[in-house]
VOPAGU-2260 file (C-alpha; in pm, 1 decimal, decimal comma):
REM VOPAGU-2260
SITE   aa  ch    i         X         Y         Z
SITE  UNK   A    0   -5213,9    6472,3  -10374,6
SITE  UNK   A    1   -5112,4    6176,4  -10155,8
SITE  UNK   A    2   -4755,0    6309,8  -10119,8
SITE  UNK   A    3   -4886,3    6652,4  -10023,1
SITE  UNK   A    4   -5110,0    6495,2   -9759,8
SITE  UNK   A    5   -4822,5    6289,8   -9617,2
SITE  UNK   A    6   -4600,4    6596,4   -9598,9
SITE  UNK   A    7   -4864,4    6785,5   -9403,7
SITE  UNK   A    8   -4923,3    6484,9   -9181,5
SITE  UNK   A    9   -4565,0    6384,9   -9110,3
SITE  UNK   A   10   -4379,8    6717,9   -9120,7
SITE  UNK   A   11   -4643,3    6963,8   -9005,2
SITE  UNK   A   12   -4495,1    7302,9   -8921,1
SITE  UNK   A   13   -4653,0    7591,9   -8735,7
SITE  UNK   A   14   -4497,4    7933,7   -8782,7
SITE  UNK   A   15   -4558,6    8267,7   -8615,3
SITE  UNK   A   16   -4383,3    8520,3   -8839,8
SITE  UNK   A   17   -4492,6    8812,0   -8620,3
SITE  UNK   A   18   -4259,3    8694,4   -8344,0
SITE  UNK   A   19   -3938,1    8698,1   -8544,6
SITE  UNK   A   20   -3864,9    8794,7   -8899,4
SITE  UNK   A   21   -3979,0    8542,3   -9157,6
SITE  UNK   A   22   -3621,2    8498,6   -9276,8
SITE  UNK   A   23   -3511,5    8383,1   -8932,2
SITE  UNK   A   24   -3804,0    8143,0   -8903,1
SITE  UNK   A   25   -3719,3    8001,4   -9243,3
SITE  UNK   A   26   -3362,2    7935,0   -9126,6
SITE  UNK   A   27   -3489,6    7752,9   -8816,4
SITE  UNK   A   28   -3715,9    7539,3   -9030,8
SITE  UNK   A   29   -3430,1    7459,6   -9266,9
SITE  UNK   A   30   -3216,5    7339,7   -8975,4
SITE  UNK   A   31   -3493,7    7113,9   -8842,2
SITE  UNK   A   32   -3575,3    6972,7   -9184,2
SITE  UNK   A   33   -3207,4    6911,3   -9259,9
SITE  UNK   A   34   -3165,1    6705,5   -8943,0
SITE  UNK   A   35   -3495,5    6520,1   -8979,6
SITE  UNK   A   36   -3524,3    6486,3   -9356,1
SITE  UNK   A   37   -3507,4    6106,2   -9331,5
SITE  UNK   A   38   -3794,4    6077,1   -9082,6
SITE  UNK   A   39   -4104,8    5953,6   -9263,9
SITE  UNK   A   40   -4405,4    5720,5   -9239,1
SITE  UNK   A   41   -4181,4    5419,7   -9171,7
SITE  UNK   A   42   -3946,8    5570,4   -8910,2
SITE  UNK   A   43   -3966,9    5694,6   -8552,6
SITE  UNK   A   44   -3998,5    6068,3   -8519,7
SITE  UNK   A   45   -3929,8    6393,6   -8341,1
SITE  UNK   A   46   -4105,5    6705,3   -8219,6
SITE  UNK   A   47   -3938,6    7046,0   -8209,6
SITE  UNK   A   48   -4049,8    7365,4   -8037,3
SITE  UNK   A   49   -3881,8    7707,2   -8028,8
SITE  UNK   A   50   -4050,4    7958,1   -7799,4
SITE  UNK   A   51   -4012,4    8322,9   -7712,1
SITE  UNK   A   52   -4193,4    8364,4   -7385,3
SITE  UNK   A   53   -4501,1    8143,0   -7409,8
SITE  UNK   A   54   -4543,4    8204,3   -7782,7
SITE  UNK   A   55   -4428,2    7958,9   -8046,2
SITE  UNK   A   56   -4169,2    8087,9   -8288,9
SITE  UNK   A   57   -4155,1    7750,0   -8459,9
SITE  UNK   A   58   -4311,4    7408,3   -8403,3
SITE  UNK   A   59   -4230,2    7116,7   -8628,3
SITE  UNK   A   60   -4313,2    6746,6   -8617,3
SITE  UNK   A   61   -4155,8    6461,7   -8811,3
SITE  UNK   A   62   -4197,0    6084,8   -8845,0
SITE  UNK   A   63   -4412,9    5848,3   -8642,3
SITE  UNK   A   64   -4502,4    5827,1   -8275,2
SITE  UNK   A   65   -4605,5    5460,5   -8304,3
SITE  UNK   A   66   -4500,6    5253,2   -8603,7
SITE  UNK   A   67   -4724,1    4957,6   -8522,5
SITE  UNK   A   68   -5036,4    5173,0   -8534,6
SITE  UNK   A   69   -4914,8    5422,6   -8798,4
SITE  UNK   A   70   -4959,5    5717,1   -8561,0
SITE  UNK   A   71   -4769,1    6032,0   -8669,3
SITE  UNK   A   72   -4587,5    6262,6   -8431,0
SITE  UNK   A   73   -4777,4    6583,7   -8353,8
SITE  UNK   A   74   -4712,4    6872,7   -8116,8
SITE  UNK   A   75   -4936,8    6688,7   -7869,0
SITE  UNK   A   76   -4738,7    6362,8   -7879,6
SITE  UNK   A   77   -4625,4    6262,2   -7531,4
SITE  UNK   A   78   -4258,2    6159,8   -7501,2
SITE  UNK   A   79   -4057,4    6012,4   -7215,9
SITE  UNK   A   80   -3825,8    6294,3   -7105,7
SITE  UNK   A   81   -3563,8    6059,5   -6954,7
SITE  UNK   A   82   -3313,0    6268,9   -6756,4
SITE  UNK   A   83   -3485,3    6595,9   -6843,6
SITE  UNK   A   84   -3716,0    6468,4   -6567,7
SITE  UNK   A   85   -3447,4    6555,2   -6311,2
SITE  UNK   A   86   -3523,3    6927,0   -6321,5
SITE  UNK   A   87   -3874,6    6856,4   -6196,8
SITE  UNK   A   88   -3735,5    6650,6   -5908,9
SITE  UNK   A   89   -3488,0    6929,6   -5841,0
SITE  UNK   A   90   -3768,8    7184,6   -5842,1
SITE  UNK   A   91   -3965,7    6985,5   -5584,6
SITE  UNK   A   92   -3658,1    6966,8   -5359,2
SITE  UNK   A   93   -3581,0    7338,9   -5401,3
SITE  UNK   A   94   -3944,1    7431,4   -5325,2
SITE  UNK   A   95   -3958,2    7220,8   -5010,0
SITE  UNK   A   96   -3624,4    7363,9   -4897,0
SITE  UNK   A   97   -3744,6    7720,4   -4964,4
SITE  UNK   A   98   -4050,8    7650,5   -4749,7
SITE  UNK   A   99   -3830,1    7531,1   -4464,9
SITE  UNK   A  100   -3955,8    7173,0   -4486,5
SITE  UNK   A  101   -3627,4    7024,3   -4603,9
SITE  UNK   A  102   -3267,3    7090,0   -4499,1
SITE  UNK   A  103   -3033,4    7065,0   -4796,1
SITE  UNK   A  104   -2730,5    7027,2   -4570,0
SITE  UNK   A  105   -2880,7    6753,8   -4352,4
SITE  UNK   A  106   -2747,8    6398,6   -4352,1
SITE  UNK   A  107   -2972,5    6203,9   -4590,6
SITE  UNK   A  108   -3014,3    5943,8   -4315,0
SITE  UNK   A  109   -3234,9    6194,6   -4132,1
SITE  UNK   A  110   -3487,8    6133,7   -4410,8
SITE  UNK   A  111   -3382,7    5784,1   -4522,9
SITE  UNK   A  112   -3241,2    5598,2   -4220,8
SITE  UNK   A  113   -3221,6    5276,7   -4424,8
SITE  UNK   A  114   -2906,7    5409,1   -4592,6
SITE  UNK   A  115   -2573,0    5262,7   -4486,4
SITE  UNK   A  116   -2370,6    5461,5   -4231,2
SITE  UNK   A  117   -2070,1    5576,9   -4432,4
SITE  UNK   A  118   -1757,4    5727,5   -4272,3
SITE  UNK   A  119   -1846,8    6061,3   -4433,2
SITE  UNK   A  120   -2189,8    6224,5   -4429,2
SITE  UNK   A  121   -2387,9    6241,1   -4753,4
SITE  UNK   A  122   -2614,8    6546,2   -4756,2
SITE  UNK   A  123   -2924,7    6620,3   -4961,7
SITE  UNK   A  124   -2721,7    6883,4   -5143,6
SITE  UNK   A  125   -2472,0    6617,1   -5247,5
SITE  UNK   A  126   -2753,3    6420,6   -5411,3
SITE  UNK   A  127   -2874,6    6731,4   -5595,2
SITE  UNK   A  128   -2535,3    6813,3   -5746,1
SITE  UNK   A  129   -2414,7    6456,9   -5822,0
SITE  UNK   A  130   -2135,3    6479,8   -5565,4
SITE  UNK   A  131   -2254,0    6206,7   -5326,9
SITE  UNK   A  132   -2020,8    5930,2   -5445,4
SITE  UNK   A  133   -2312,0    5684,8   -5467,5
SITE  UNK   A  134   -2287,7    5425,2   -5742,4
SITE  UNK   A  135   -2528,3    5462,7   -6032,4
SITE  UNK   A  136   -2847,8    5260,1   -6032,6
SITE  UNK   A  137   -2832,6    5155,5   -6398,5
SITE  UNK   A  138   -2483,2    5007,6   -6369,6
SITE  UNK   A  139   -2585,4    4822,2   -6053,7
SITE  UNK   A  140   -2904,8    4692,8   -6213,2
SITE  UNK   A  141   -2701,5    4546,9   -6498,0
SITE  UNK   A  142   -2448,4    4393,1   -6260,2
SITE  UNK   A  143   -2732,2    4239,7   -6058,6
SITE  UNK   A  144   -2872,3    4065,6   -6366,6
SITE  UNK   A  145   -3165,2    4293,7   -6448,6
SITE  UNK   A  146   -3260,3    4354,6   -6809,9
SITE  UNK   A  147   -3381,0    4701,5   -6901,0
SITE  UNK   A  148   -3714,2    4561,2   -7020,9
SITE  UNK   A  149   -3778,0    4398,4   -6681,4
SITE  UNK   A  150   -4032,1    4562,6   -6452,4
SITE  UNK   A  151   -3805,3    4778,0   -6235,0
SITE  UNK   A  152   -3984,9    4941,2   -5944,3
SITE  UNK   A  153   -3892,2    5234,2   -5724,0
SITE  UNK   A  154   -3838,5    4992,4   -5435,6
SITE  UNK   A  155   -3596,9    4788,9   -5649,5
SITE  UNK   A  156   -3379,7    5094,6   -5703,8
SITE  UNK   A  157   -3407,4    5206,0   -5340,6
SITE  UNK   A  158   -3289,5    4865,2   -5223,1
SITE  UNK   A  159   -2984,6    4897,4   -5449,3
SITE  UNK   A  160   -2910,9    5230,3   -5282,4
SITE  UNK   A  161   -2966,8    5093,2   -4931,0
SITE  UNK   A  162   -2731,3    4804,3   -5003,4
SITE  UNK   A  163   -2429,8    5014,8   -5102,3
SITE  UNK   A  164   -2151,4    4963,1   -4848,5
SITE  UNK   A  165   -1880,6    5181,2   -5004,1
SITE  UNK   A  166   -1872,1    5494,1   -5220,4
SITE  UNK   A  167   -1703,4    5593,1   -5544,2
SITE  UNK   A  168   -1533,3    5882,1   -5362,6
SITE  UNK   A  169   -1563,6    6100,6   -5055,5
SITE  UNK   A  170   -1888,4    6302,8   -5072,2
SITE  UNK   A  171   -1836,0    6651,5   -5209,1
SITE  UNK   A  172   -1489,1    6585,1   -5348,1
SITE  UNK   A  173   -1589,0    6501,8   -5706,8
SITE  UNK   A  174   -1871,4    6538,6   -5957,7
SITE  UNK   A  175   -1996,3    6209,3   -6102,7
SITE  UNK   A  176   -2341,9    6188,5   -6256,4
SITE  UNK   A  177   -2555,4    5956,8   -6044,0
SITE  UNK   A  178   -2914,1    5860,6   -6122,4
SITE  UNK   A  179   -2928,0    5697,4   -5779,2
SITE  UNK   A  180   -2912,1    6038,0   -5613,9
SITE  UNK   A  181   -3225,8    6161,0   -5791,6
SITE  UNK   A  182   -3416,5    5840,6   -5716,8
SITE  UNK   A  183   -3336,8    5902,7   -5349,2
SITE  UNK   A  184   -3448,2    6265,4   -5383,4
SITE  UNK   A  185   -3787,7    6144,1   -5508,0
SITE  UNK   A  186   -3816,1    5931,3   -5195,2
SITE  UNK   A  187   -3714,2    6225,2   -4974,9
SITE  UNK   A  188   -3985,6    6438,2   -5137,8
SITE  UNK   A  189   -4240,1    6165,6   -5057,2
SITE  UNK   A  190   -4136,5    6136,7   -4692,5
SITE  UNK   A  191   -4110,8    6512,1   -4632,2
SITE  UNK   A  192   -4427,5    6620,4   -4813,7
SITE  UNK   A  193   -4643,7    6315,3   -4753,5
SITE  UNK   A  194   -4707,3    6300,1   -5130,9
SITE  UNK   A  195   -4552,5    6090,4   -5402,6
SITE  UNK   A  196   -4336,9    6283,9   -5645,7
SITE  UNK   A  197   -4611,1    6232,7   -5905,5
SITE  UNK   A  198   -4875,8    6380,8   -5675,4
SITE  UNK   A  199   -4656,8    6672,9   -5564,6
SITE  UNK   A  200   -4561,9    6772,3   -5919,4
SITE  UNK   A  201   -4917,1    6737,3   -6047,2
SITE  UNK   A  202   -5047,7    6968,5   -5774,8
SITE  UNK   A  203   -4765,0    7222,0   -5763,2
SITE  UNK   A  204   -4645,9    7236,6   -6123,2
SITE  UNK   A  205   -4847,2    7058,3   -6390,6
SITE  UNK   A  206   -5193,5    7179,0   -6287,7
SITE  UNK   A  207   -5076,5    7532,4   -6211,1
SITE  UNK   A  208   -4917,0    7570,0   -6554,1
SITE  UNK   A  209   -5194,8    7391,7   -6744,6
SITE  UNK   A  210   -4951,9    7117,8   -6844,5
SITE  UNK   A  211   -5235,9    6874,7   -6903,3
SITE  UNK   A  212   -5031,7    6633,3   -7115,7
SITE  UNK   A  213   -4754,6    6589,5   -6857,4
SITE  UNK   A  214   -4736,6    6318,2   -6593,0
SITE  UNK   A  215   -4495,6    6114,2   -6382,4
SITE  UNK   A  216   -4512,3    5753,9   -6500,0
SITE  UNK   A  217   -4485,2    5557,7   -6174,8
SITE  UNK   A  218   -4704,3    5265,5   -6286,7
SITE  UNK   A  219   -4578,9    5078,7   -6594,2
SITE  UNK   A  220   -4929,4    4941,4   -6656,6
SITE  UNK   A  221   -5084,0    5288,8   -6678,6
SITE  UNK   A  222   -5188,6    5425,6   -7015,2
SITE  UNK   A  223   -5210,6    5789,6   -7119,2
SITE  UNK   A  224   -5335,9    5932,3   -7449,0
SITE  UNK   A  225   -5091,1    6004,7   -7732,2
SITE  UNK   A  226   -4786,5    5839,9   -7569,9
SITE  UNK   A  227   -4509,7    5765,9   -7818,1
SITE  UNK   A  228   -4326,1    5433,7   -7832,0
SITE  UNK   A  229   -3946,2    5435,2   -7802,3
SITE  UNK   A  230   -3722,3    5275,0   -8063,4
SITE  UNK   A  231   -3357,6    5181,4   -8120,9
SITE  UNK   A  232   -3182,5    5084,9   -8443,9
SITE  UNK   A  233   -3228,5    4716,2   -8526,3
SITE  UNK   A  234   -2966,8    4468,0   -8637,1
SITE  UNK   A  235   -2877,0    4552,7   -8994,5
SITE  UNK   A  236   -3179,0    4766,5   -9080,7
SITE  UNK   A  237   -3508,7    4879,0   -8936,0
SITE  UNK   A  238   -3580,0    4950,9   -8571,1
SITE  UNK   A  239   -3674,3    4763,8   -8254,8
SITE  UNK   A  240   -3920,8    4885,0   -7998,4
SITE  UNK   A  241   -3786,7    4957,7   -7650,8
SITE  UNK   A  242   -4034,3    4840,6   -7385,4
SITE  UNK   A  243   -4073,2    5093,1   -7103,3
SITE  UNK   A  244   -4151,6    4902,5   -6784,6
SITE  UNK   A  245   -3953,0    5126,7   -6551,0
SITE  UNK   A  246   -4154,1    5239,1   -6248,3
SITE  UNK   A  247   -3873,0    5422,6   -6075,0
SITE  UNK   A  248   -3904,2    5801,9   -6066,3
SITE  UNK   A  249   -3689,7    6100,6   -5976,2
SITE  UNK   A  250   -3406,5    6027,6   -6216,7
SITE  UNK   A  251   -3645,0    5968,8   -6508,2
SITE  UNK   A  252   -4014,8    5895,6   -6557,5
SITE  UNK   A  253   -4173,4    6228,3   -6658,5
SITE  UNK   A  254   -4364,8    6222,6   -6988,8
SITE  UNK   A  255   -4453,6    6546,4   -7166,1
SITE  UNK   A  256   -4496,7    6736,6   -7494,8
SITE  UNK   A  257   -4305,5    7023,4   -7653,2
SITE  UNK   A  258   -4595,2    7260,2   -7584,7
SITE  UNK   A  259   -4620,8    7169,2   -7216,5
SITE  UNK   A  260   -4245,3    7206,0   -7178,1
SITE  UNK   A  261   -4269,3    7544,9   -7346,4
SITE  UNK   A  262   -4501,6    7651,7   -7062,6
SITE  UNK   A  263   -4260,2    7516,0   -6801,2
SITE  UNK   A  264   -3964,0    7692,3   -6962,2
SITE  UNK   A  265   -4153,7    8020,3   -6977,9
SITE  UNK   A  266   -4249,9    7998,8   -6609,0
SITE  UNK   A  267   -3887,2    7941,1   -6512,6
SITE  UNK   A  268   -3751,2    8211,4   -6741,9
SITE  UNK   A  269   -3998,2    8465,9   -6602,8
SITE  UNK   A  270   -3985,5    8337,4   -6243,7
SITE  UNK   A  271   -4364,6    8303,9   -6220,9
SITE  UNK   A  272   -4384,2    7974,3   -6033,3
SITE  UNK   A  273   -4296,7    7841,3   -5690,8
SITE  UNK   A  274   -4253,9    7973,2   -5336,0
SITE  UNK   A  275   -4021,4    8261,7   -5258,5
SITE  UNK   A  276   -3659,2    8154,2   -5282,8
SITE  UNK   A  277   -3724,3    7837,7   -5483,6
SITE  UNK   A  278   -3606,8    7982,8   -5814,8
SITE  UNK   A  279   -3275,5    8103,1   -5671,8
SITE  UNK   A  280   -3212,2    7767,2   -5506,7
SITE  UNK   A  281   -3299,4    7573,3   -5821,2
SITE  UNK   A  282   -3043,7    7778,2   -6013,7
SITE  UNK   A  283   -2765,5    7757,3   -5753,4
SITE  UNK   A  284   -2464,9    7564,6   -5879,6
SITE  UNK   A  285   -2287,4    7298,5   -5678,0
SITE  UNK   A  286   -1945,4    7341,1   -5522,6
SITE  UNK   A  287   -1678,7    7081,8   -5449,7
SITE  UNK   A  288   -1478,8    7069,5   -5128,3
SITE  UNK   A  289   -1185,6    7199,9   -5335,6
SITE  UNK   A  290   -1381,0    7521,3   -5391,5
SITE  UNK   A  291   -1442,3    7453,6   -5761,1
SITE  UNK   A  292   -1790,1    7553,8   -5878,6
SITE  UNK   A  293   -1985,9    7311,7   -6093,8
SITE  UNK   A  294   -2209,0    7390,4   -6390,3
SITE  UNK   A  295   -2473,2    7160,3   -6241,1
SITE  UNK   A  296   -2757,1    7298,9   -6030,9
SITE  UNK   A  297   -3087,4    7124,3   -5942,0
SITE  UNK   A  298   -3132,1    6894,5   -6242,1
SITE  UNK   A  299   -3004,9    7161,8   -6479,4
SITE  UNK   A  300   -2667,4    7272,8   -6615,4
SITE  UNK   A  301   -2590,6    7644,6   -6623,8
SITE  UNK   A  302   -2341,3    7760,3   -6884,7
SITE  UNK   A  303   -2288,3    7991,8   -7180,4
SITE  UNK   A  304   -2368,3    7923,4   -7544,6
SITE  UNK   A  305   -2267,0    8161,9   -7821,8
SITE  UNK   A  306   -2229,8    8434,4   -7559,7
SITE  UNK   A  307   -2579,5    8377,4   -7417,3
SITE  UNK   A  308   -2670,7    8243,7   -7072,2
SITE  UNK   A  309   -2804,4    7888,5   -7107,2
SITE  UNK   A  310   -2985,0    7650,1   -6870,1
SITE  UNK   A  311   -3006,1    7300,4   -7014,1
SITE  UNK   A  312   -3042,2    6927,0   -6962,4
SITE  UNK   A  313   -3067,9    6633,2   -7199,2
SITE  UNK   A  314   -3202,0    6281,5   -7160,2
SITE  UNK   A  315   -3159,8    5933,6   -7308,6
SITE  UNK   A  316   -3358,6    5627,6   -7196,3
SITE  UNK   A  317   -3541,2    5333,5   -7355,1
SITE  UNK   A  318   -3542,9    5462,3   -7712,0
SITE  UNK   A  319   -3611,7    5826,1   -7624,4
SITE  UNK   A  320   -3367,1    6116,7   -7654,3
SITE  UNK   A  321   -3457,9    6465,9   -7540,4
SITE  UNK   A  322   -3329,2    6811,4   -7458,5
SITE  UNK   A  323   -3470,3    7128,2   -7304,2
SITE  UNK   A  324   -3258,3    7441,9   -7338,5
SITE  UNK   A  325   -3357,9    7775,1   -7187,5
SITE  UNK   A  326   -3204,5    8115,5   -7252,6
SITE  UNK   A  327   -3346,4    8331,4   -6970,3
SITE  UNK   A  328   -3187,5    8660,5   -7076,3
SITE  UNK   A  329   -3333,5    8616,2   -7424,1
SITE  UNK   A  330   -3671,0    8489,5   -7293,7
SITE  UNK   A  331   -3636,6    8190,1   -7523,6
SITE  UNK   A  332   -3637,4    7812,7   -7508,3
SITE  UNK   A  333   -3585,5    7527,0   -7752,1
SITE  UNK   A  334   -3715,2    7173,9   -7698,6
SITE  UNK   A  335   -3638,3    6865,9   -7907,9
SITE  UNK   A  336   -3805,1    6534,3   -7823,2
SITE  UNK   A  337   -3737,1    6214,7   -8020,0
SITE  UNK   A  338   -3856,6    5856,7   -7987,2
SITE  UNK   A  339   -3539,9    5712,6   -8134,2
SITE  UNK   A  340   -3192,8    5704,5   -7983,7
SITE  UNK   A  341   -3044,5    5746,4   -8332,3
SITE  UNK   A  342   -3100,4    6124,5   -8304,7
SITE  UNK   A  343   -2898,3    6372,3   -8097,8
SITE  UNK   A  344   -3149,8    6640,0   -7989,2
SITE  UNK   A  345   -2881,0    6858,2   -7827,6
SITE  UNK   A  346   -2702,4    6891,8   -8160,9
SITE  UNK   A  347   -3028,3    6995,7   -8327,8
SITE  UNK   A  348   -3113,9    7247,5   -8054,8
SITE  UNK   A  349   -2767,9    7404,4   -8063,5
SITE  UNK   A  350   -2777,5    7438,8   -8440,5
SITE  UNK   A  351   -3120,5    7603,5   -8418,1
SITE  UNK   A  352   -3008,8    7852,2   -8153,5
SITE  UNK   A  353   -2690,0    7926,8   -8347,5
SITE  UNK   A  354   -2919,1    8030,0   -8631,6
SITE  UNK   A  355   -3123,1    8247,2   -8393,9
SITE  UNK   A  356   -2819,6    8417,3   -8239,1
SITE  UNK   A  357   -2610,0    8448,4   -8554,7
SITE  UNK   A  358   -2534,6    8815,7   -8629,0
SITE  UNK   A  359   -2671,0    8980,3   -8946,2
SITE  UNK   A  360   -2458,1    8920,5   -9254,2
SITE  UNK   A  361   -2363,3    9285,7   -9288,4
SITE  UNK   A  362   -2232,7    9301,1   -8928,0
SITE  UNK   A  363   -1926,7    9094,4   -9022,5
SITE  UNK   A  364   -1778,7    9387,3   -9213,4
SITE  UNK   A  365   -1671,9    9558,1   -8887,4
SITE  UNK   A  366   -1400,2    9295,7   -8842,2
SITE  UNK   A  367   -1244,9    9339,6   -9187,2
SITE  UNK   A  368    -899,9    9494,8   -9183,3
SITE  UNK   A  369    -526,6    9442,5   -9136,3
SITE  UNK   A  370    -397,2    9308,2   -8802,9
SITE  UNK   A  371     -33,4    9312,4   -8693,4
SITE  UNK   A  372     147,6    9119,8   -8417,9
SITE  UNK   A  373     460,3    9306,9   -8309,2
SITE  UNK   A  374     552,0    9002,6   -8100,0
SITE  UNK   A  375     552,5    8768,8   -8399,7
SITE  UNK   A  376     637,1    9034,9   -8658,9
SITE  UNK   A  377     359,5    8906,9   -8880,1
SITE  UNK   A  378      44,6    9039,1   -9046,9
SITE  UNK   A  379    -300,1    8893,1   -9113,6
SITE  UNK   A  380    -566,8    9043,9   -9335,2
SITE  UNK   A  381    -928,5    8971,4   -9238,2
SITE  UNK   A  382   -1197,8    8989,9   -9507,1
SITE  UNK   A  383   -1573,9    8939,0   -9479,2
SITE  UNK   A  384   -1830,9    8790,2   -9712,9
SITE  UNK   A  385   -2109,8    8531,2   -9731,0
SITE  UNK   A  386   -2162,9    8545,4   -9352,2
SITE  UNK   A  387   -1806,3    8432,0   -9276,5
SITE  UNK   A  388   -1469,7    8587,9   -9205,8
SITE  UNK   A  389   -1156,7    8480,9   -9387,4
SITE  UNK   A  390    -797,8    8523,6   -9267,6
SITE  UNK   A  391    -517,3    8570,6   -9519,2
SITE  UNK   A  392    -141,1    8557,6   -9459,2
SITE  UNK   A  393     159,8    8605,2   -9685,4
SITE  UNK   A  394     277,3    8245,5   -9632,0
SITE  UNK   A  395      -9,1    8047,3   -9478,9
SITE  UNK   A  396    -309,3    7914,5   -9669,2
SITE  UNK   A  397    -619,8    8134,3   -9618,1
SITE  UNK   A  398    -865,7    7994,3   -9360,6
SITE  UNK   A  399   -1217,9    8064,9   -9239,3
SITE  UNK   A  400   -1325,8    8199,1   -8901,6
SITE  UNK   A  401   -1654,8    8056,1   -8770,1
SITE  UNK   A  402   -1866,2    8276,4   -8543,7
SITE  UNK   A  403   -1894,5    8139,7   -8188,0
SITE  UNK   A  404   -2045,7    8434,3   -8001,7
SITE  UNK   A  405   -2014,4    8811,9   -7962,0
SITE  UNK   A  406   -1672,0    8905,0   -8110,1
SITE  UNK   A  407   -1561,0    8540,4   -8073,3
SITE  UNK   A  408   -1457,6    8316,3   -8363,1
SITE  UNK   A  409   -1309,8    7970,9   -8413,7
SITE  UNK   A  410   -1049,7    7891,0   -8678,0
SITE  UNK   A  411   -1020,4    7572,1   -8880,7
SITE  UNK   A  412    -638,4    7551,1   -8873,1
SITE  UNK   A  413    -413,2    7392,7   -8610,9
SITE  UNK   A  414    -221,5    7710,6   -8522,1
SITE  UNK   A  415    -533,0    7916,5   -8445,7
SITE  UNK   A  416    -800,9    7774,9   -8215,6
SITE  UNK   A  417    -988,7    8082,3   -8098,1
SITE  UNK   A  418    -989,3    8449,4   -8193,0
SITE  UNK   A  419   -1148,7    8711,2   -7969,8
SITE  UNK   A  420   -1183,8    9062,1   -8112,6
SITE  UNK   A  421   -1146,9    9360,3   -7879,1
SITE  UNK   A  422   -1333,2    9691,6   -7899,5
SITE  UNK   A  423   -1258,9   10034,4   -7758,4
SITE  UNK   A  424   -1502,0   10242,8   -7552,3
SITE  UNK   A  425   -1666,0   10367,9   -7870,2
SITE  UNK   A  426   -1732,7   10010,4   -7984,5
SITE  UNK   A  427   -1473,8   10011,1   -8263,0
SITE  UNK   A  428   -1280,1    9688,9   -8325,8
SITE  UNK   A  429    -915,0    9762,8   -8238,2
SITE  UNK   A  430    -755,6    9418,8   -8251,0
SITE  UNK   A  431    -785,3    9055,4   -8155,8
SITE  UNK   A  432    -631,5    8794,9   -7927,6
SITE  UNK   A  433    -544,5    8462,7   -8088,8
SITE  UNK   A  434    -512,8    8149,1   -7878,7
SITE  UNK   A  435    -431,4    7782,0   -7890,1
SITE  UNK   A  436    -409,2    7554,6   -7589,2
SITE  UNK   A  437     -34,2    7612,9   -7559,9
SITE  UNK   A  438      -7,6    7968,8   -7696,9
SITE  UNK   A  439    -268,2    8191,8   -7538,6
SITE  UNK   A  440    -381,9    8551,5   -7595,3
SITE  UNK   A  441    -133,9    8653,5   -7865,5
SITE  UNK   A  442    -222,7    9015,8   -7946,1
SITE  UNK   A  443    -281,9    9146,7   -8299,4
SITE  UNK   A  444    -332,5    9523,3   -8334,3
SITE  UNK   A  445    -559,6    9660,2   -8605,5
SITE  UNK   A  446    -375,9    9897,0   -8840,2
């Protein structure tokens, strides 16, 4: 009976089989439990949420929120989001810009005149997209002799920014992730709006979305209910607690739960929050002076995953690791929050969404057949079974093809990296292109 109670306490799982088929939900649960099978009553923990719209497809909790007090992780456990916080800062900037209160292309010295006068202008947009050239605050803190468990205030970080006399590169010419830029954005929000970032987000986001367990932690002495402690692996065995005494905000500092973040993700996916124009701005990607477009927008990266549009950001700070991935076209999101830096939440989230997007087993049969390259005068036979494709050749050892997205597969041999099947207007598979880095788009016709 005790083991049953501990399982329910430590690995509680909430399922909504009406949202997706029970088989799919079972696969999601298996992924989460495989990654977190070692989390127990004597380890830090994690909280996982998969949502379609505002409805939970799966919620699972593992391990402990606070080892000293034997407090288990629940869906209401409050985690430091680390750099996932940046999307909230970005949203505040985009909203103020959409309202005409902030000029993204203005010299940042119009808002923060304490900054050094550099030969080239740094704009607000440069800060947003990590193209400012400003040195990162964490590296500078370490160089200046600060320990990460010191009390580090917002003013401490601002003074490091004000003191920079040279840049890493000319603004706009390169992308280089800079926490300093987002700390400055928090200060710009304060000076433009007349509210601290904490106050602005509480009024314009958290309260409007009923995110009652979310706050900006700008006072290290403050206490909020159900806050997890952060941990790192200890020397040899066990773990050590990571003290969070960081008062700086903008680049980090938001605390939240999987359920609150599910509400935030749903509002963004459905465009139900913010002033007119804010959503489009917040999802606009940066551009370098070379003309190259970045994946990075306003505290979020926009890219493709398994053939699906993805908006994502991860975080890692003081014993916490986090990720929030949204899939707007699919009206889905996945959130993984951990209070140990021994876990990679992005890996967990990607494995979960691979399970969600993976095609039905019987759909693989459409690729089976014989494929001929006239260029190479060679033939491959593709067979299907057990949810995988297998390629056979008269001389080469058979190898597997792993599904990567619609009609896209990855091979596990050196002479095939990627295979992309092609269909005709009727949707029939007619061939594939095989590629490596140095031999691209070699055509194989289906016979």
